[in-house]
N, C-alpha and C positions, 0 to 999 in steps of 0.2 A: 340431515343435519350438516352430514360432511359435504355435500353440493353446496349448501349453504354458506359453510365456511370458506370453500374455495372459490365461491363467487366473491366473497367479500374480500377476500385476502388479492383478487384480483383487481379489483377495484381499487382497491389502497395502494398496489404495486402500480398501477396507471396511473394516480394521482401523484405519487412518488416521483416515478419518470417525466410527467408533465412540470412540476414543479423543478426537477433538475434541468430540464430543458431551457425553460424559462429563465433560470437564475444564469445559466451559459447565456442566453440573449441578452441580458440585461449586463454583465460581464464585458461582452464584447462592444467596443467603442465603434460606433455608428459616423462615419465621415461628413454624409451629406445631412444628418440631425444632429449632433454633436458638435461636429469639430469645426465645419465649415461656418456655421453662425458666428463662432468666436474668432475665425480667421477674417471673415468680413468685417467686424463691426470692430476689429484692434488691429488689425495687420496690413490687411490688403492698399489700405490708401498710400503706404510707404512700399508696398512690396507685392504691386500687383501689373496689372495692364498698362497704367498710367507711368507709374515709378517704380522702379526696382533698386531702392538703395542699396549700397554694401553689395551690389550683383544679385541679389536675392531676389526672388520671386515666389509667391504661392498660388500663382494663378494654375499653373500644368504640374504635375508629379516630376516630370522630369527635370524642369526648373529647379523645382524645390529642394531635391535630391542632389543638383550640380554643387559644385563646388562656389564659395562666394568669391569675391574681389580679395578675401582677404586669404585665401587658398584653404579655407576650413568648410566642411559640409555642417550645413545649419540644422539637417536633419539625417541621422544614420539610422534606417531601418534597424528594429530590434535594440538600440542601445541609446535611451533617453538620456543616460548620464553622460554620455561622450557628444550629444546632439548641440551645437551651439545655440540653437534657439533656446534649447530649456536653460541651459546656462544664463543667456541674457535674458530671458524672464524673470529669473530667482535673484539677479544678483540685486544688491542694496544700493549701490552707487547709482544716482537719479541719471546721471549722465551717461551711465552706460545701459543700465535697464534698459527693457523694451516693454511695452510701447515708448519711444521717447518723447519724453515730457506731457505724459499722460498718467493718469494712474496705473498703477501695476493689475496685473490681472489677478484676478481671485484665487484663492486656495484651490476650489474646486474647477475652475478652468485649466488650470497649470496642470492638476492632476489628470483632467480629459487630455490633455495634450501630450503628456506623457505617457498616460498608457496607450494611447493610440499609437506613438512612437514603437514602443515596447509589442505592440501586435504588429508591426511592421509597416506601420505608416501607409496603410492601403487608401488608394484614392477612391471614393465613393462617386457614384455617377446621381446626379441631381434628379429628381423624379421627372421631370419634364422633358428630360434629354433621353432618357431609357425607352427603349421601344415598347409601344402598348401591347399588352400582351392579355390573355384571356383571363378575368379574374372570377373566380369562384362567389358564389352568390351566398353572404352568410344565412346561417339559420339558426333560429332561434334555439337554446339547448335546454335542456330538463335532467335532471338526476345526474349532479355534478358534471353537467357539461358533455353527456355522453351520448345521448339519445334526441333528435332532430324534434322540434316541437314545431307544430303549424300556429303562423301567426294568426289571430282574430282580426288584426287590422290592415296588413298589406293586401292590397289589389295588384301588385304587380313586381318585378325584382327590384326595382328603383327603392321601394317602400323597405326592403330587409336590410339595405346599408343606411337607411336613415334610421330606422327601427334600433340597430345594431347601437349606433351612436346615442339614442335619446334612453337606451337602457342603460349604457355605460355611466350615464348622469343622471339616473333614476329619475325619470322625466317621462311622460306618458304623450303621447301625439294627441291633437283637439278633434274633436268631433267634425264627423263634414258638415260642410257648408250648405245650408239651403238652397233649393234649386234655383230662386231668382238671383243669388249670389252667383252662384257658377255660372249661370247664363249669360250674365252681364262680365263676368272674369274672364272665362274663356273667348268670350267673342273679343274682349279688347286685346287680349294676347294673340288671338288666331288673326284677325282682319282690321284689328287697330280701331274699331268703331264699334258702338251698338249693334246688337242682330238687328237681322231684317225683321219687319212684324210677323211674316211666314213661317222664317226658323223659330223666331220665339216662343209661336204659339203651337207649334209642331212639339217642341221640347217641354214645353208646361202641361201641354194634355197628355204628354205618353207618360204613361205609369208602369211601363215595363222597366225590366232589369237593365234592357240595353238603351234607355233613353237618352243617358249621358253619351253613350259611345256613338250614337246616331247623330247626335248636335256634334261633337267634336268631327264625325267625317263631314258634316254639311258644311260645317265652318273651313275646313282645309278644301273643301271643293269649290268653294265661294271666290270669284274672281277678284274678291278684294284681298283676300288671303297674299296674294303675288305683292300686292300693293303695300302692305302692313311689312312685310321682310324686307321690301326695297326698300322701305324708309330707313330700316336699318341699316342696308348693306352700302346707301348713300353716304354715310358719314365715312365709312372703311375705304370708298371708292373718291372720296374729296370730292364728290360732284359737284358742281356748279354751271351757272349759265354763262360764266364771264371767266376771264383767262386769270385774273387775279395783279398782282402789283398796282404800281399808281396808276395805271391808265384805265385796267380792270375791264376791257373791251368785251364785248359779247362773244359767245362762241356758241354754235349750235350741236349741240351734243346730248339732246334729249333724247334721240334714238335709242342710245345705250340705257336709258332709264326703262325705256319701253320693252327693251332687252332683256333687263332684269325681270320685271314684272311677269313677262310672258314664261321666263324659265324658270322663276320660284311656282308659278301656276302650276307648269307641268312635271314640277318636281322634276327637274333635270340632276341625276345624281352629281354631288357635291364636287367629284374629283373633277368629272366632265366638265363641269360649271367653273373650276378654277382654270383647267387647261385651255378651254377656248378665251377666257378672259387673259391669260399670260401670253395665249401662243396662236392663238384663233387662224391669225394673218399664215403660220407656218403649217398649218393641216393641209393634209391633202384634198386638193379641189376645193380650196377654202370657198365659202359661201359669202354673203352681202352678212348675214347673221355673226358668222365666224368673224369676220373684221368688226363688224359693230363691237360684238365680246372685248376685243381691244382696247375700245375706247377708255376700258378701265385704266388703264396707265398713261390715257392721254387727257387725262383730268389733271396730271401735273401743271403748275402754271406756266403761262408765258409770258415774259415780258416785252409789251408795245412801247416802252418808252424808247424815243429816238437818242442814239448817243449811245445805246448801253450795249454791252460785248456780249454777241449770241452765244460765242462758245462758254462763258460763264454761266450764264442761264440755259442753255442746253445740259450741261453738267450737273446743274442743281436740281434740273428736270430728272436727270437718269439715278440720281442718288434719293431722290424721293420715291422713285419706283422701287430701289433697294430698300428702303426704311419701310414704304407702305407695304411691301410684300413680308416683310419678318413681322412688323408689330401688327399689321391688319390679320393676314394669312397665317401666321404664324405664333402670333402672341410674345415675339421676342424683341428686348431693346435691342436692337442693333448698330442703331445709329451712329452711337458713339464710339463704334469701331474703325469709324474712317480716320478719326485721329491718332488712336493708339488702340491696344488689344484691350480687350473687354476687361475692366477692373475687376468683374467677379464670375463673369461666366467664361466658358473654354472657346471664345472666338480669338483668333490671332488678327492684327492690323491688316496684313495681305490677305485675310481670307474675305474681307470685306471688298476688295478689289477686283479677285477674283470673281466674286459675285457680281459685281456691277459690271464685270464683261459681259455677263449674260444681256443686259440692258444695254449696253454702251454704244452696239452697232446698228442699233435703230436709226431709221430714216429723220426723224425728225431732229429740227435745229435752230429752234426757237425763231421759225419766221411768221410776220405777220399773218399770213394766209393759212397758220397752223398746219402746214403740209405734214405729214401723208395727209389724204383726204378720201375718203371712200363715197364715189360719185354713184349716185342711183338714178338710173334713169326709168323713164315713165312713158308710157303711150306708144307711139311709134317709135322712140328711139329702143326701148327693150327688144321690139322684134328687130331693129336693125342689128344691135349688136349680137343677136343671135343669128342672124342672117350671115353676118360676115365672119363671126368665129367659125361657124359652120364650113363658110367657103375658105378659110386657109386651112383648115383641118383638111378638107379633101384635096386642096389644091399643092398645098406644101407640108405640113405636118402637125400633128397632135400637138407637139412641144410648141411650134412656133405661135398657133391657135391660141395655148394657154397664157403665150409671153402677151402677145396682143392684147389679149382679154383684161389680163392683170394691169398692163399701162393704160386702159382705155378706162379701166375702174376705179383707179389711184394716181395717173399721171405719173407712176414710179416704174423704175427711178431715173431721177430727173436732177442736176446738178444746181442747186440756189444759188443764185448770183450773189448772193449774200459771203460766197468763198471767194470772191474777187478779192485781191488786194493790189499793192503798189500802184495806187490811184495817183495820177497827175494830170491836174484840169479835169479831173474827172472826183468822184465821192461814191460812198456807200450811204446813200442815201434813207434817210429813217432807218440806219442800221440794217436796211432787207434789200434794198435794190441797187444794182450797180447803175449810176447813171453818170454820162458821158458830155463832155460839152465840146465845143468846137477845138479839134487839135487834141481830144483829150485822149488818154490810154491807161491800161489796168491789166493785169495779169490774171489767169485763171490757171492756178497749179495742179500738176498731176494729173492729167486727162487719158484715161485709155482711148487710143485713136485706132486699134487692129480692127481691122474688119467693119469700119465704118465710112458710109458714103454720103450720110445726111446728116443735116444739123436741124432741130426742131427748136426754137426758141418763143419764150412769153415776151411781151415787150409792150410799152406803150409809147407813144409820140405824137405830138401835137404838129412837128414843122416837117416840111417834105423837104428833099434835097439831102437826106443826111447817108454818110457813105459808111458803112462798118467793116472794117478790114481784121481779119485774123490771120495772124503770125504763128508760128512754132518755133520753139526756144528762146525767141528773143524778139525783139521789138523792128529787130531789120530781117529777122528771119524767113523761111519760105512762108510765102502766102498760102492757106490752107484753103479760105473762100474771102469774095468781098460780096458785101450787101448792101444793095439799096434799101433803105430802111423807108417804108411807107407809112404815112401819118395814120393815126388810128382815130376815128369816129368819135368813139367812146368807150372807156373803161381798158382793157386789156384785150391782146390779140395774141393768136397762135402764129408762126410762119414757120415756112422749113426753106432749106436751101440744099444745093449738091455741096461736097467737100470733096477735096484731093484723095484720093487714099493713101495711107500712113501707118506705119507701124509701130506698136509701144505705145507707152506712157510719154506727152510730153506737157510742157507748162504751154501755156496758150497765150498771146498777147492780143489785147483787144486795143484798134486806135479807131476813132470816130471824126470826121469831117463834115462839117455843114457850113455852107456858106450864108445859109438863109438865116442863121441866129444873131441876134440884132446886138446882146451884149456877151461880153467875156465870160458872165457869171452864168447865162441862160443855160439849162438843162435840154440837151435834145432828144435824148431817149433814156429810159430807164428800162433794164431788162430785170425781170424776176427769176427764169429758170432756163436752162439748157438741156438738150438731150442729144447725145449723140449716138446714130444708131445705124445698122444696115438699113439700104435700100427698099420701103416697101415691097414684102416678096410677091412671088407668081405672076412677074410682069408678062411672060409670053402665054399665061393660063386664061381661057376663056372667061368673060367677067372681071376682068383686073380691073378696067376703068371703074364700074359700078362699085366694086370693093373697094377701090381706093378715096372713091367717093363718098361711101358709108362712113370710112375711117375718118374723112375731116368732120363731116356731120356729127358724129360722134363727139370727136375734140371739141368743137365747139357748142353742145348742146348745151341747154339751161337745165340744171342739175341741183338736186339737195346734195350735201354732202354732210359727212361725220368725221373727226378728226379720228385715225388709227393709227396703230401699230406696222410697221413695215420693215423688213431687214434689208439693210445692205448687202447690193450683189458683191461678189468676190474682190473685184475691181475696184471696190469702193470702202472694202472693208476695213473699219477704224480701230486702230490699236489702244488696247488699255495699259495705264499704267498706276501703280501706288502712287500715291499723293502724299509726299513727306509733311505730316502732322496736320493730314487734311486738307493742305494748300493746293487748289486745283492747278496753280500757276509753278508749282515747284513739283516735278514728276521725278519719280524713281523707276525702281527697276519695271519692265514691261511685264504683265501679267495674263494668262490665259482662263477661261471660264473654267470655274470650278467651284465646288461647295464646300462648307467647313468639315474637317476630317472629323469632329466630335461629335456629328451626326450620321444618318445612312449614308451608303456609298451612293456615289451617283451611277444611277443604272447601268449595266452593260449594254453595249450598241447603241446607246441612247445618243443622238447628234450633242453637240456643245454649242445648244444654241438657247433659245426661250423655250421651243417647243421640249427638250430634254430637260430642262429645268424644272418647266411644268409637270414632266414625268416624274423627276425625283420629288418634288413638291406634295404631289399625290399619291406617291408610294405608300403601301399599306407597313413600309418599314420606316416611315418619315415618323418622328415621336410626337411632332408638333402639332400637324395641320389638322387631324380627326381631333384632337385635346382642346386645341383653338375655338372650332365651331360648336364643340359641343357645349364648352364652357359659355360660348356666346348665348346660345340657345338657352341656357339653363338660367344667364342672366335677364334675357328680354322675357321671361316666365315667373322667375322668381324675384327680380329687383337686385340681386347680386349673383355673379358666379360661384361657382363651387370654388374656383381659386377667384379671390374679388378682383385682383387686377388683372384684368383680359388684356391689358396692354403689355404687360409682362408676367411670365408665367417662369422666368429666370430664377434664380437664387435670391436675386434682392426683391421679388414680387411678393406678396402674401400667399402663404401655403394653403392646398386647398384644404377645405375643412372637411371633406369625404373623397380623399384621394382615391381610394378603390371603386366608389362609384363613377367616379369622372373617368377613370380608367374601362370600367365595364360597359357604360357607355359609349366609350370611343370605339372600344371593341366591337361592338355591337352594329355602331355606325359603320364602320368599312366594311366588316366580314358577314353580319347578318341581313341588316339592312342594306346592303350594296352601296352605301354612300345617300340613303334617300331622307334628306331632311324632312319629311312630313314625317316618315315611319319614326322619327327620333323625336320628334316635338309631341305624336302621338302617344309614345311611350310615357314621354314625363307628364301630360296632363290628363293621362288615364291614371296615373298612381293616387293612392291616398294621400301621398303627403302633399300635393296639389290641391287638392279638393276641400283640404283641411279649412276650417272655420278661421278666421283671423282675429278672434279676440283676445286681448293681451291680458291674461290672467297673472296675478302678483307672482306667482312661483316663476311664471317664466319670464318676466319681468325681471325680476332677481337674477338666475341663471343664466338667461338667455335674451338678453335684450334686444341685441341685433337679428334675432331670429336666424342664427348661426345653424343651429341644430334641426330647424326646420320642424319643430314641434306644434307650430300653427302656420295657416296660410300667411301670405306674403301682403303685405300692405304698404302698396309704392305709389308713388303721384305718377299721374299719367305724363307721358312725353310730350313735347311743344306740339308735336304733330296731332295727338291724340285728344289734347285739349280741344283744339281747333275743330277737329274731325267730328266728334263727337258732339259738340254744339251745335255744328252744321247740321248732323242726323235728328238730334232731339228736337230742332226747330223745324223740319222739314224742307231747309233751304238745300241741303246736301244736292251738290251735282254728280250723280254718281260714275259720268263718263269715266273710262279707264284709258289712259297712254295720251299720246300726243304732244304739242309743244307746250312749254310753260306758260303760266297764266301771271294775269297781275291784279290781285286783288287790292281793294281799296287802300290807300294809305295817302298819308297827307304831302304836299308839295315840299319839296324841300329837304327830305332825307337823303334822297341822291343826290352828293355833289359830284360831279363828272364834268370837271374844267378842260380835260384833254380831249374828250369824246363829243361832249354834247349831249349824249344819250339820258334820255328822261324815262321816268316810270311812265307806261302808258294805262292809264286810268280805265278799268273794266268797261264794257259792253256785256248786257245780258245776264245769263246766269253762269258765267265764264269764271265769275270772282268766287262761285260759292265751290269750288272743284277742291279735291281734298289738299291736305299742306304740303305734301309731297311734289304738286306741280305748282309750288309757287316757285316765280323765277328766282333764281338764287344768284345776287351779288355779292362776291365776296368781301367787297371793301364796305357794302351797307346791307347785309341780310334783312330779311325782314324780322321788323324789330319784334314782334309779339314772340317769334320764334326764338328768338337770341334771348328775350326775357323768359323763357321758361328752358332754358339751357340748350338751347340748339346751340352748333359750332358753326365758325365762318367757312369751315372747309378748305383751308389754303392748305392744310398736310390732312393727311390721315389721323382720324380720330377714333381709337378703339373703345372707348368708354365715354359717355356722356356722365358728369357730374352733376349729382341732382343738389340742389340749393332750393331755400324758402325763404323768400325776400318779399317784401312789401310792396317792390314792382310789380309781381306776379297777380297781385288781389289787384292792383291799381289797374293792371293791363284787363283784366277781365272784365272789370267795374266800368272802366273807362273808355276803352280802344272802342273807335267808332264802329271798328268792325264788328265787336261783340255787342256793341248797342242795338247795331244793325240786327244782329241773330236774336238778340233777346227780343225785341220788336217782332221779329215775324213768329217767334216762340209763344208770344201772348195772342197773336192770330190765331195759330194752330188751338193753343188751348180754347179760345172762345167757338173755334171751330167744332170742336170733339166734344165740349162737355155743355153747351149751351149758355144761357146767361147768368146761370147761378154762381158767383164768385168762390164759393169753398169748393163747389163740382169740378170750378175750371183749375183751381189750385191741386186738388188731389188728383186729379188726370195729369196735370201739367208735370207732378212730382214721379207719379209713376213712369212715365215717360223719360225722365230723367234719370231715375235708378233704378226701376223695373220692381222698386218697393213700394208697397200702399204707407200713405205717410201716416204718423203716429198724433193722436190728438195735439199733443204739445205743439208739435213743429206745424201743425195744421193754425194752430191759435196765433202761432208766431208771425206766419206769414200772413194771416188774414189782419192781424195788427197793422203789418208794414204795409199792406195794402190801403187800408182806411187813411192810415196817415196822409200816404200820397195823395190819395185820393182826394182829401180834404184840401190839399194843398193845390192841386191841378184844377181843382174846381175854383178856387179865387185866383189863377194865372192862365190865361189863356194863351201868351204866347210861349211861356213853358211846357204847355201842354204839345203846342203844334212845331215845337223845337224837339221833343221827345219821339215823336211820330214821326216826323221829318219830312212830311209833306200834306198838303191839305187836301185829304180823302176820307173815306167812309170811315177809318178809324182813329181818325183826328177826333178824339174825345177823351175827357177827363178818365172815366172807366179804363179805356184801353192803355193808357199813359201807366196808371196805376199799376195794370196787369204786368207793363213792359216793367216796371220795377221789381214787381215779386219774380218775374221770368228772370232778369238780370241777377238776382240774389240767389235763385234757385240752383243756375249756372256756376254760381260760385260757392255753393257747396262744398263741404270739405268731402261728402261722400259722393258729389259728382266728380270732382278734382283727382279723386282718388281711386286707386283698384283697392278694393276691400278682400 
């Protein structure tokens, strides 16, 4: 008896202590959850990053505690009675009371602020900016919360977090969905389309406990997995096959898309995946793949309109890279910091430009050719570059061999002729090329001539007798070289000339004379780029003549190219400045590359360039990178992120529904999974939460209409790409080829209007038009219409989250778009092929192909009625029958036309265009 009494006393004591601790926690004001929302809602617009009226700012603690313009402290920690802020909040006079010209704060809000100041005005850290730490998995409790209880529902750790929230709301999870529903759901999520017949039958015929796990592993191993997750990434990378702006001319960058597919399939660790995209060109012994990865930031737009300021649009591209890195990779709205300190989050304006300095030293300059370009050799040329670099390595040095290899692969570093200025009887033609007329001149500033003996230049000219002279420091300065410009038969040509030895940096003045020009307005020569360098090395070594010949063979080889990043060498370093109020024309203080002080420190010994930035970004101390990717993967699988606003995890974003789960997954992602995206996905889809039935019961509709507590499976409309890919797959039309150049599925003439370049949509041939949606040629000014109707984006800027809509245009597209009529037509042919002549069997088989479920009697009868109605009409109208079938072939009959109508209806069923 005494032992029982002691035990009860201990229990009651423990409960009392727990209650006391809870009481203490409740009485302590939390800045992030209680104070910050009040400030953001009522104060920050006048006292933050944009405005600091009265010299008072609530953005940073040191600013908030400083004296205002009136010489008073608005906040005195520990003393709310003498804090000017509290006094102004409680005044009766509306001319003095804060917030000015707005309703007074509620009594509760003022009490919270007063208590917070009384407790020392501690400044909290927003959850997303705190380091990701290991989180304990919650356990169900019994006996007054003292004993752990095993969950009957949870399949893995994810479910314990979900179940905890459900218990708090007195909700129960839904039962597991049936096998066919799970098969379709996880296939759409992992490979973006229905499963192959082989994978489907393996799963449906497998009655073991590991059947679902085996299905997941099969889908993760599918080469189509990489295509699905690349489709997601293309919005972040603002991938397009054109450059944007008014002219919107073509850009050959599809090899970057192939790089993404390959690396998602290979499950490259996410940290390395990012390092290569941010700074692959700066890796030691960078490969072609490393360079192609950096096309991530060459998807920024280039303005090909003549007469524009190249520096303006170069700067715009650099700022786009900053904003994309923050919004796409770190889920943070950083773009507004270019004009002023962030109004709500702890980022100062100068930090924007320090961060921008990492990207500002890249070689691209809004040139028409899109330099820098990776030049990829093939065939004999591949062997030649190997022989040449081997010869230089053996006869000169390894460093020289690397330098020549890099130059032959990129034509970098060169000086673009668009840097020329002070034109006299000359001009910057189309904003890119230095064009010279008879007796014309221009200037090229600040060129390093130390140890340079040769000039390479790329030019075009259609006339002979041109004489180009280069003077140093003035039009009458010493002559560096004189070149006779030979006519070019076609296109552009690279030539070289010897130059006089000179020391240091000099301004170069070009003059051009040509007596063959017939008019004063006629242009004799256009220059594209210049390269001042040492003479080709190893002149006294055996094989020199062959090596020099190989060099020129490679310089003029026909190659495929891809825009890539390339860093300026030291002699071409570009300084970075703060832009006053975000205006690139009004430069303030010069800044050096750095990262915001409110986040993790820049890694020790890391270079202050893009490679160092990539190391900082992928450090396990960075609070945003892992959280952002985990949140994005969750959104792809459930329809919404744990934090709904994928683009903004900051204090103005929507707070996570399950912040502990987000942190647990993020920590696992970095430390246990070693940044494996496939392992992250597998953990989520193996959870009981993911496998739930999606039926909406009345209790769930009342308590959780938007399924933020995950008491049921998510029900989400398919993405634009999935709507198309699924239809192609169901109809049997899908061309499963992976990778390669973009394709041109059928679309009517006139959608493309390209008055400045004359480009036209290339109507397809063969089955190329039936490739997956991700391969459709993406013109920014005229994206493929059906993709846009289903909420695709133009990709002019990074898009972190597509907003789903539900409009009549979507139904009109899948019911009437010629591409979908073609798909429905072929679906009808397939139904006839697999089910014979009996109409009801054709419909049953077709419905199962579309949904993976058997059709019920009511739905079958509705589709039979539709078939019979259509059949009667087509029997009376031979012309309509022919119009729907599209060709006078063996399918041109009323029965097939009627079945095509049924096929079209099936592809528009809610169950088909929705993931249940």
